[in-house]
C-alpha positions as CSV (number, residue, x, y, z in Angstrom):
1,M,-67.2,-34.4,63.3
2,D,-67.1,-37.6,62.2
3,L,-66.7,-37.7,57.8
4,R,-66.9,-41.9,58.1
5,P,-70.4,-42.1,57.2
6,Y,-70.2,-39.9,54.6
7,L,-66.7,-41.4,52.7
8,N,-67.9,-44.3,51.8
9,R,-67.1,-46.8,48.7
10,W,-70.3,-45.9,46.8
11,V,-69.5,-42.1,47.6
12,I,-65.2,-42.4,45.7
13,A,-66.7,-44.6,43.4
14,G,-69.6,-41.8,42.1
15,A,-67.1,-38.9,42.7
16,L,-64.1,-40.5,40.4
17,T,-66.9,-41.8,37.6
18,V,-68.2,-37.6,37.7
19,T,-64.7,-36.7,37.1
20,G,-63.7,-39.0,34.5
21,V,-66.8,-38.2,32.7
22,L,-66.3,-34.1,33.0
23,L,-62.1,-35.1,31.8
24,L,-63.5,-37.4,28.8
25,V,-65.8,-34.1,28.0
26,T,-63.0,-31.5,28.2
27,L,-60.7,-34.0,26.2
28,I,-63.5,-34.6,22.8
29,I,-64.4,-30.5,23.4
30,I,-60.9,-29.7,23.3
31,G,-60.2,-32.6,20.3
32,W,-62.8,-30.8,18.1
33,T,-62.2,-27.3,18.6
34,S,-58.1,-27.3,18.6
35,P,-56.5,-26.3,14.9
36,R,-55.8,-29.3,12.6
37,F,-52.4,-29.4,11.4
38,S,-51.6,-30.2,8.0
39,P,-49.1,-33.0,7.7
40,D,-47.6,-31.2,4.4
41,V,-46.5,-28.2,6.3
42,G,-43.2,-30.0,7.3
43,F,-40.7,-28.1,9.3
44,A,-39.4,-24.6,8.6
45,P,-36.1,-22.9,9.8
46,A,-35.8,-19.7,10.7
47,D,-33.1,-17.3,9.0
48,L,-31.2,-15.6,10.8
49,T,-29.3,-12.8,9.5
50,M,-26.2,-11.1,11.0
51,I,-25.3,-7.7,10.7
52,P,-21.3,-6.7,11.7
53,A,-21.3,-3.3,13.4
54,P,-20.5,-0.4,11.5
55,T,-16.6,0.1,11.4
56,H,-15.0,3.5,11.1
57,T,-14.0,4.4,7.7
58,P,-11.8,6.8,6.9
59,S,-12.5,9.7,4.6
60,A,-11.0,9.9,1.1
61,P,-8.1,12.9,1.0
62,V,-9.6,16.1,0.0
63,I,-7.6,17.1,-3.4
64,P,-7.7,20.8,-4.0
65,T,-8.1,22.3,-7.7
66,N,-6.3,25.1,-9.0
67,D,-8.7,25.9,-11.5
68,P,-10.1,29.7,-11.1
69,S,-13.1,29.6,-12.5
70,I,-14.1,27.5,-9.5
71,A,-14.0,29.8,-7.0
72,T,-15.6,29.2,-3.6
73,P,-15.8,32.3,-0.9
74,T,-14.6,32.2,1.5
75,L,-16.0,33.0,5.0
76,A,-13.8,34.8,8.0
77,A,-14.1,32.9,11.0
78,D,-16.8,35.2,12.6
79,A,-19.0,35.8,9.8
80,I,-22.6,34.9,9.8
81,G,-23.3,32.5,7.0
82,I,-26.0,30.6,5.7
83,N,-25.9,26.8,7.3
84,G,-23.6,28.1,10.0
85,Y,-24.8,28.4,13.7
86,V,-24.9,31.7,15.5
87,Q,-25.9,32.2,19.4
88,I,-27.7,35.1,20.5
89,S,-25.6,37.2,22.5
90,G,-25.3,41.0,24.4
91,T,-29.2,41.2,25.5
92,E,-27.4,41.0,29.0
93,G,-30.2,38.4,29.2
94,E,-33.2,39.9,28.7
95,G,-33.5,37.7,25.4
96,L,-33.8,39.2,21.5
97,R,-37.4,38.8,20.1
98,I,-37.6,36.3,17.0
99,R,-39.9,38.1,14.5
100,S,-41.9,37.4,11.3
101,T,-39.8,39.5,9.0
102,A,-37.3,41.4,8.7
103,G,-37.1,44.8,10.6
104,L,-38.4,46.1,13.4
105,T,-42.0,46.1,12.5
106,G,-42.2,42.8,11.8
107,E,-44.3,41.0,14.5
108,T,-42.2,39.6,17.5
109,V,-42.8,35.3,17.1
110,F,-41.2,34.2,20.1
111,R,-37.9,35.8,22.0
112,G,-35.0,33.5,21.7
113,E,-33.0,33.4,25.2
114,E,-29.7,34.7,26.2
115,A,-26.9,31.9,24.5
116,E,-29.5,30.0,22.6
117,V,-28.1,28.9,19.3
118,F,-29.7,28.5,15.9
119,L,-29.0,27.6,12.8
120,V,-29.0,30.2,10.2
121,K,-31.3,29.6,7.0
122,D,-31.7,32.9,4.7
123,G,-30.4,36.5,4.8
124,P,-28.8,38.7,4.9
125,Q,-31.2,41.5,5.0
126,T,-30.7,45.0,6.4
127,A,-33.9,46.9,7.6
128,D,-34.8,49.5,9.8
129,G,-30.9,50.3,10.7
130,Y,-29.5,46.6,11.0
131,T,-28.9,43.5,9.1
132,W,-30.8,40.6,9.2
133,W,-30.6,36.8,9.3
134,Y,-34.1,34.2,9.3
135,L,-32.5,32.0,12.1
136,V,-34.3,28.1,12.8
137,A,-33.5,26.5,16.1
138,P,-31.7,22.9,15.3
139,Y,-34.0,20.6,18.4
140,D,-37.2,22.5,17.1
141,D,-38.8,23.7,13.1
142,T,-41.6,26.0,14.7
143,R,-38.8,28.2,16.9
144,A,-37.8,29.9,13.7
145,G,-38.0,33.6,12.3
146,W,-35.7,36.9,11.8
147,A,-32.8,38.1,14.0
148,A,-30.6,41.3,14.4
149,A,-26.6,40.3,13.6
150,D,-25.6,42.7,16.2
151,F,-27.3,40.5,18.9
152,L,-25.5,37.6,17.1
153,A,-22.1,35.6,17.8
154,V,-21.1,32.7,15.7
155,V,-20.5,29.5,17.0
156,P,-18.8,26.2,15.3
157,S,-20.8,23.5,14.1
158,P,-22.0,21.2,16.6
């Protein structure tokens, strides 16, 4: 197929003219629609604040007081206490019923798994021959309720 009859100087001149007109129209439209920058704005450099990494700061030494009126009770290492951590143990893999109230008549809220760790938030209360502690899972506040101390073992704080 021979394209020479279609590619003469008039066709090429017409194509260049149409291209020029389209380019001119595009530049005019872009010029009218582009935002106008105010010359009084000026240049504002960005501020960069460097925050140094934290460093280890040694804690102040604890100075014991000899004031007997400020006696703080100390618990044995294996005693359950408020804000201490306990672990469910002695259930032989069955888990422990965590109840809505202290006592065997309280509704079971959920079953704590063997070796699951809880934070002690309240207690002790005695009911139905057991000592009860209010436990909260440190990773989920919805897992909370009363548990019998016979199936709890004290563990160190994480």
